[in-house]
C-alpha positions as semicolon CSV with decimal commas, in nm:
position;residue;x (nm);y (nm);z (nm)
1;X;-3,407;5,614;-1,475
2;X;-3,148;5,721;-1,765
3;X;-3,316;5,890;-2,060
4;X;-3,153;5,932;-2,421
5;X;-3,193;6,261;-2,621
6;X;-3,144;6,427;-2,923
7;X;-3,223;6,784;-3,021
8;X;-3,081;7,167;-3,039
9;X;-2,946;7,388;-2,784
10;X;-3,034;7,745;-2,774
11;X;-2,805;7,817;-3,076
12;X;-2,940;7,593;-3,289
13;X;-2,636;7,333;-3,278
14;X;-2,751;6,965;-3,273
15;X;-2,702;6,785;-2,946
16;X;-2,758;6,425;-2,784
17;X;-2,662;6,284;-2,479
18;X;-2,810;6,118;-2,147
19;X;-3,014;6,285;-1,877
20;X;-3,119;6,091;-1,525
21;X;-3,467;6,160;-1,397
22;X;-3,736;5,965;-1,231
23;X;-4,002;6,038;-1,520
24;X;-4,031;6,163;-1,855
25;X;-4,166;6,478;-1,739
26;X;-3,858;6,530;-1,527
27;X;-3,645;6,451;-1,775
28;X;-3,808;6,741;-2,010
29;X;-3,785;6,960;-1,733
30;X;-3,424;6,907;-1,713
31;X;-3,343;6,974;-2,061
32;X;-3,562;7,286;-2,065
33;X;-3,348;7,445;-1,789
34;X;-3,037;7,359;-1,978
35;X;-3,203;7,534;-2,301
36;X;-3,187;7,205;-2,488
37;X;-3,494;7,164;-2,745
38;X;-3,523;6,765;-2,776
39;X;-3,665;6,603;-3,068
40;X;-3,668;6,237;-2,914
41;X;-3,651;6,154;-2,556
42;X;-3,654;5,768;-2,475
43;X;-3,563;5,583;-2,143
44;X;-3,259;5,396;-2,197
45;X;-3,012;5,213;-1,954
46;X;-2,642;5,166;-1,896
47;X;-2,471;4,877;-1,987
48;X;-2,262;4,824;-1,666
49;X;-2,191;4,577;-1,387
50;X;-2,440;4,737;-1,182
51;X;-2,717;4,658;-1,391
52;X;-2,638;4,294;-1,383
53;X;-2,574;4,288;-1,058
54;X;-2,912;4,472;-0,968
55;X;-3,179;4,208;-1,000
56;X;-3,555;4,293;-0,962
57;X;-3,737;4,200;-0,659
58;X;-3,931;3,909;-0,662
59;X;-4,298;3,961;-0,645
60;X;-4,383;3,768;-0,332
61;X;-4,118;3,967;-0,161
62;X;-4,235;4,288;-0,287
63;X;-4,579;4,222;-0,176
64;X;-4,450;4,110;0,148
65;X;-4,287;4,434;0,198
66;X;-4,584;4,660;0,096
67;X;-4,806;4,457;0,336
68;X;-4,554;4,458;0,619
69;X;-4,471;4,802;0,614
70;X;-4,833;4,952;0,551
71;X;-4,925;4,732;0,877
72;X;-4,663;4,894;1,096
73;X;-4,754;5,237;0,948
74;X;-5,084;5,202;1,023
75;X;-5,030;5,136;1,369
76;X;-4,842;5,475;1,442
77;X;-4,486;5,379;1,393
78;X;-4,228;5,597;1,185
79;X;-4,078;5,482;0,834
80;X;-3,760;5,441;0,990
81;X;-3,890;5,263;1,290
82;X;-4,081;5,053;1,086
83;X;-3,771;4,948;0,839
84;X;-3,575;4,871;1,175
85;X;-3,849;4,624;1,281
86;X;-3,850;4,461;0,939
87;X;-3,485;4,430;0,908
88;X;-3,468;4,257;1,259
89;X;-3,767;4,010;1,157
90;X;-3,571;3,891;0,863
91;X;-3,207;3,838;0,991
92;X;-3,171;3,526;0,788
93;X;-3,243;3,691;0,427
94;X;-2,913;3,845;0,355
95;X;-2,997;4,025;0,045
96;X;-3,338;4,144;0,179
97;X;-3,148;4,277;0,493
98;X;-2,899;4,453;0,280
99;X;-3,195;4,621;0,135
100;X;-3,353;4,720;0,431
101;X;-3,020;4,830;0,593
102;X;-2,972;5,061;0,288
103;X;-3,341;5,215;0,312
104;X;-3,279;5,262;0,701
105;X;-2,948;5,439;0,630
106;X;-3,070;5,683;0,379
107;X;-3,410;5,721;0,592
108;X;-3,220;5,800;0,888
109;X;-2,985;6,053;0,683
110;X;-3,334;6,254;0,642
111;X;-3,445;6,103;0,287
112;X;-3,804;6,001;0,223
113;X;-3,890;5,658;0,149
114;X;-3,944;5,711;-0,224
115;X;-3,568;5,867;-0,227
116;X;-3,422;5,611;-0,028
117;X;-3,603;5,325;-0,239
118;X;-3,514;5,519;-0,566
119;X;-3,130;5,518;-0,448
120;X;-3,098;5,173;-0,323
121;X;-2,884;4,941;-0,516
122;X;-2,989;4,612;-0,406
123;X;-3,304;4,542;-0,573
124;X;-3,446;4,698;-0,916
125;X;-3,813;4,806;-0,821
126;X;-4,079;4,850;-1,078
127;X;-4,120;5,256;-1,180
128;X;-4,469;5,268;-1,109
129;X;-4,428;5,139;-0,746
130;X;-4,149;5,391;-0,679
131;X;-4,368;5,692;-0,839
132;X;-4,716;5,561;-0,659
133;X;-4,503;5,583;-0,307
134;X;-4,382;5,907;-0,429
135;X;-4,720;6,063;-0,481
136;X;-4,867;5,872;-0,159
137;X;-4,583;6,039;0,052
138;X;-4,718;6,401;-0,083
139;X;-5,065;6,315;-0,027
140;X;-5,060;6,174;0,294
141;X;-5,203;5,825;0,168
142;X;-4,873;5,624;0,241
143;X;-5,065;5,316;0,424
144;X;-5,369;5,294;0,181
145;X;-5,120;5,272;-0,109
146;X;-4,891;5,057;0,040
147;X;-5,184;4,794;0,088
148;X;-5,316;4,840;-0,259
149;X;-4,970;4,777;-0,387
150;X;-4,915;4,455;-0,187
151;X;-5,247;4,311;-0,286
152;X;-5,166;4,385;-0,647
153;X;-4,839;4,242;-0,627
154;X;-4,997;3,940;-0,425
155;X;-5,248;3,861;-0,710
156;X;-4,976;3,917;-1,002
157;X;-4,741;3,630;-0,804
158;X;-5,031;3,399;-0,791
159;X;-5,139;3,416;-1,173
160;X;-4,704;3,329;-1,229
161;X;-4,726;3,048;-1,027
162;X;-5,027;2,940;-1,161
163;X;-4,886;2,923;-1,499
164;X;-4,567;2,823;-1,390
165;X;-4,734;2,501;-1,228
166;X;-4,932;2,444;-1,543
167;X;-4,619;2,444;-1,771
168;X;-4,428;2,198;-1,594
169;X;-4,585;1,876;-1,723
170;X;-4,564;2,033;-2,105
171;X;-4,187;2,123;-2,059
172;X;-4,099;1,808;-1,881
173;X;-4,218;1,614;-2,197
174;X;-4,077;1,861;-2,424
175;X;-3,732;1,799;-2,255
176;X;-3,784;1,444;-2,261
177;X;-3,862;1,451;-2,651
178;X;-3,539;1,667;-2,718
179;X;-3,310;1,432;-2,512
180;X;-3,462;1,109;-2,639
181;X;-3,454;1,252;-2,995
182;X;-3,081;1,343;-2,947
183;X;-2,981;1,032;-2,805
184;X;-3,133;0,827;-3,103
185;X;-2,971;1,033;-3,360
186;X;-2,672;1,035;-3,212
187;X;-2,582;0,684;-3,078
188;X;-2,847;0,448;-3,212
189;X;-2,912;0,574;-3,582
190;X;-2,512;0,561;-3,669
191;X;-2,480;0,216;-3,543
192;X;-2,778;0,065;-3,727
193;X;-2,719;0,248;-4,048
194;X;-2,317;0,118;-3,996
195;X;-2,467;-0,244;-4,048
196;X;-2,648;-0,147;-4,372
197;X;-2,344;0,013;-4,507
198;X;-2,108;-0,271;-4,415
199;X;-2,335;-0,484;-4,675
200;X;-2,315;-0,212;-4,942
201;X;-2,716;-0,166;-4,901
202;X;-2,847;0,159;-5,099
203;X;-3,002;0,341;-4,807
204;X;-3,335;0,509;-4,857
205;X;-3,377;0,892;-4,893
206;X;-3,529;0,939;-4,549
207;X;-3,260;0,687;-4,373
208;X;-2,977;0,945;-4,563
209;X;-3,157;1,235;-4,413
210;X;-3,170;1,148;-4,072
211;X;-2,800;0,988;-4,079
212;X;-2,696;1,326;-4,222
213;X;-2,878;1,503;-3,926
214;X;-2,694;1,238;-3,697
215;X;-2,331;1,336;-3,847
216;X;-2,381;1,689;-3,778
217;X;-2,489;1,690;-3,449
218;X;-2,214;1,458;-3,342
219;X;-1,964;1,647;-3,518
220;X;-2,077;2,018;-3,439
221;X;-2,267;1,966;-3,102
222;X;-2,013;2,208;-2,926
223;X;-2,065;2,459;-3,172
224;X;-2,421;2,422;-3,165
225;X;-2,428;2,439;-2,800
226;X;-2,215;2,770;-2,768
227;X;-2,392;2,908;-3,073
228;X;-2,732;2,886;-2,889
229;X;-2,611;3,017;-2,553
230;X;-2,465;3,314;-2,762
231;X;-2,813;3,331;-2,945
232;X;-2,996;3,379;-2,612
233;X;-2,755;3,600;-2,459
234;X;-2,750;3,829;-2,766
235;X;-3,109;3,863;-2,780
236;X;-3,166;3,924;-2,397
237;X;-2,904;4,216;-2,426
238;X;-3,028;4,339;-2,766
239;X;-3,384;4,348;-2,603
240;X;-3,288;4,498;-2,300
241;X;-3,028;4,763;-2,420
242;X;-3,123;4,848;-2,796
243;X;-3,490;5,040;-2,800
244;X;-3,527;4,968;-3,181
245;X;-3,485;4,587;-3,145
246;X;-3,711;4,614;-2,820
247;X;-3,975;4,779;-2,992
248;X;-3,963;4,544;-3,283
249;X;-4,018;4,220;-3,085
250;X;-4,272;4,371;-2,868
251;X;-4,477;4,467;-3,191
252;X;-4,451;4,165;-3,334
253;X;-4,570;3,944;-3,010
254;X;-4,899;4,190;-3,013
255;X;-4,945;4,088;-3,398
256;X;-4,923;3,730;-3,299
257;X;-5,263;3,559;-3,322
258;X;-5,396;3,441;-2,979
259;X;-5,077;3,535;-2,818
260;X;-5,104;3,909;-2,907
261;X;-5,463;3,900;-2,714
262;X;-5,309;3,717;-2,423
263;X;-5,025;4,017;-2,389
264;X;-5,294;4,274;-2,448
265;X;-5,545;4,138;-2,203
266;X;-5,241;4,128;-1,929
267;X;-5,096;4,474;-1,982
268;X;-5,429;4,638;-2,032
269;X;-5,577;4,451;-1,720
270;X;-5,261;4,541;-1,514
271;X;-5,275;4,898;-1,622
272;X;-5,659;4,947;-1,543
273;X;-5,613;4,791;-1,200
274;X;-5,329;5,012;-1,098
275;X;-5,538;5,346;-1,248
276;X;-5,840;5,260;-1,066
277;X;-5,622;5,174;-0,734
278;X;-5,464;5,547;-0,764
279;X;-5,783;5,706;-0,851
280;X;-5,946;5,525;-0,511
281;X;-5,654;5,664;-0,315
282;X;-5,728;6,009;-0,420
283;X;-5,464;6,086;-0,674
284;X;-5,564;6,299;-0,954
285;X;-5,692;6,167;-1,272
286;X;-5,433;6,316;-1,508
287;X;-5,121;6,227;-1,282
288;X;-5,286;5,902;-1,185
289;X;-5,295;5,833;-1,565
290;X;-4,926;5,924;-1,603
291;X;-4,823;5,717;-1,323
292;X;-4,987;5,428;-1,444
293;X;-4,819;5,423;-1,769
294;X;-4,509;5,280;-1,586
295;X;-4,680;4,944;-1,512
296;X;-4,667;4,820;-1,906
297;X;-4,391;4,595;-1,989
298;X;-4,488;4,596;-2,363
299;X;-4,285;4,913;-2,507
300;X;-4,541;4,957;-2,790
301;X;-4,828;5,009;-2,576
302;X;-4,623;5,195;-2,279
303;X;-4,495;5,458;-2,547
304;X;-4,850;5,483;-2,674
305;X;-5,034;5,566;-2,323
306;X;-4,715;5,796;-2,216
307;X;-4,772;5,971;-2,549
308;X;-5,153;5,991;-2,463
309;X;-5,102;6,086;-2,093
310;X;-4,902;6,408;-2,236
311;X;-5,245;6,502;-2,380
312;X;-5,441;6,404;-2,075
313;X;-5,233;6,649;-1,873
314;X;-5,291;6,901;-2,129
315;X;-5,699;6,841;-2,059
316;X;-5,812;6,560;-2,276
317;X;-5,982;6,226;-2,195
318;X;-5,763;5,920;-2,170
319;X;-6,021;5,772;-2,442
320;X;-6,000;6,045;-2,690
321;X;-5,594;6,081;-2,627
322;X;-5,550;5,719;-2,711
323;X;-5,789;5,768;-3,025
324;X;-5,569;6,045;-3,189
325;X;-5,248;5,935;-3,060
326;X;-5,070;5,749;-3,368
327;X;-4,960;5,409;-3,304
328;X;-5,083;5,065;-3,207
329;X;-5,449;5,073;-3,111
330;X;-5,584;4,884;-2,783
331;X;-5,848;4,655;-2,788
332;X;-6,224;4,816;-2,856
333;X;-6,405;4,673;-2,578
334;X;-6,108;4,864;-2,357
335;X;-6,166;5,191;-2,545
336;X;-6,528;5,169;-2,530
337;X;-6,523;5,089;-2,161
338;X;-6,285;5,378;-2,076
339;X;-6,487;5,635;-2,257
340;X;-6,805;5,515;-2,095
341;X;-6,631;5,556;-1,744
342;X;-6,528;5,898;-1,817
343;X;-6,850;5,998;-1,968
344;X;-7,019;5,881;-1,632
345;X;-6,741;5,963;-1,372
346;X;-6,696;5,598;-1,281
347;X;-6,377;5,558;-1,409
348;X;-6,213;5,370;-1,115
349;X;-6,520;5,112;-1,084
350;X;-6,519;5,010;-1,453
351;X;-6,158;4,985;-1,490
352;X;-6,162;4,756;-1,217
353;X;-6,414;4,572;-1,349
354;X;-6,178;4,544;-1,712
355;X;-5,918;4,421;-1,494
356;X;-6,113;4,143;-1,358
357;X;-6,241;4,052;-1,702
358;X;-5,924;4,062;-1,846
359;X;-5,785;3,832;-1,591
360;X;-6,062;3,598;-1,627
361;X;-6,018;3,587;-1,987
362;X;-5,698;3,500;-1,992
363;X;-5,697;3,221;-1,728
364;X;-5,984;3,062;-1,963
365;X;-5,752;3,103;-2,259
366;X;-5,427;2,968;-2,082
367;X;-5,633;2,671;-1,971
368;X;-5,737;2,600;-2,323
369;X;-5,387;2,669;-2,460
370;X;-5,218;2,416;-2,191
371;X;-5,469;2,157;-2,251
372;X;-5,391;2,151;-2,612
373;X;-5,035;2,159;-2,558
374;X;-4,982;1,837;-2,386
375;X;-5,143;1,640;-2,708
376;X;-4,947;1,845;-2,923
377;X;-4,630;1,764;-2,762
378;X;-4,732;1,377;-2,768
379;X;-4,803;1,426;-3,124
380;X;-4,476;1,593;-3,165
381;X;-4,285;1,296;-2,976
382;X;-4,467;1,051;-3,215
383;X;-4,385;1,211;-3,510
384;X;-3,993;1,218;-3,412
385;X;-3,986;0,872;-3,339
386;X;-4,192;0,759;-3,583
387;X;-3,962;0,918;-3,865
388;X;-3,640;0,779;-3,708
389;X;-3,822;0,414;-3,658
390;X;-3,923;0,456;-4,045
391;X;-3,549;0,526;-4,124
392;X;-3,427;0,231;-3,948
393;X;-3,709;-0,017;-4,099
394;X;-3,696;0,066;-4,450
395;X;-3,323;-0,033;-4,544
396;X;-3,452;-0,374;-4,340
397;X;-3,756;-0,419;-4,559
398;X;-3,529;-0,371;-4,879
399;X;-3,280;-0,621;-4,749
400;X;-3,578;-0,878;-4,721
401;X;-3,734;-0,789;-5,039
402;X;-3,360;-0,813;-5,185
403;X;-3,312;-1,169;-5,044
404;X;-3,667;-1,275;-5,155
């Protein structure tokens, strides 16, 4: 992972640059070794062809990799033998075989599974997954951690599929609505309106408005299409490579009613589940908190928990650290449940329950939103078609009245 820093060297001179490290703590240690005292230290990414080519491993494939590898290791195989067996079993999957082959080569050279996964260039892997395997390798709990990670990614993939399947029909309606509206405005409206213009018929305001949209779309559709693609591409690049923009967008989403609650439930539920797995696997509380912060996709919550994890490493409880750390505050029931777990020494059990609670709550909310989305789409189509029909009929009524 690449970290960008600003600070001072031992002579008091301002310095800035980047440092490569597996975690924030390791990056800080490297800077201290270079006698650099940083003011800001944040993860960043290089804008390179490699970053575009290296795509994230699908959740389903990552789950299968973790489960199959844990099964082979549990039977007494070495990591190298297990990787070779996996490679033989997936001969038809070229990219996955390339991934396994790179692991096999590096492990055969003496690298650990963690270092091999971290160094391979085929797939981008979740940082918390890599760090979990790093801790597992040091503590001798590789099989348990792989099983837990396999179950976790399997559950996450199941949720994604459910949401994707539920979105198919509303998305189909939306595409049909856009296509039908574009066809009517671009081809049907100009021909009908042309009849009234030939008769020097004065057009009502609504008809003129629809006709203006029609002319604009037919004359600038290429520029609009290119502009749309450029806007999407620019947004994705800015979101990925510019931390300020990334932070602004993520903070905005957290404040959106309903959507913000869904995001918090998903992020806090995932964090709670991974932290409970870490604790059950024997990882120390402070270290487990630090590793689990890598599960956050929302940069605002991630930075909050990273700052809190530093205080936990210093001896504070996570609930107290979150309370005193400046920034966005998580949901109150999460904070109260976490504090209760820390007081009763049942953190893993309570966090596991929180994760289940948030998952169920999100499922209910998503079902409600999707059930409302379908009639909303139908109303949207009806409104658009109604405006176009009205724009066509009003001149006809005006001609009829004038003839009468």
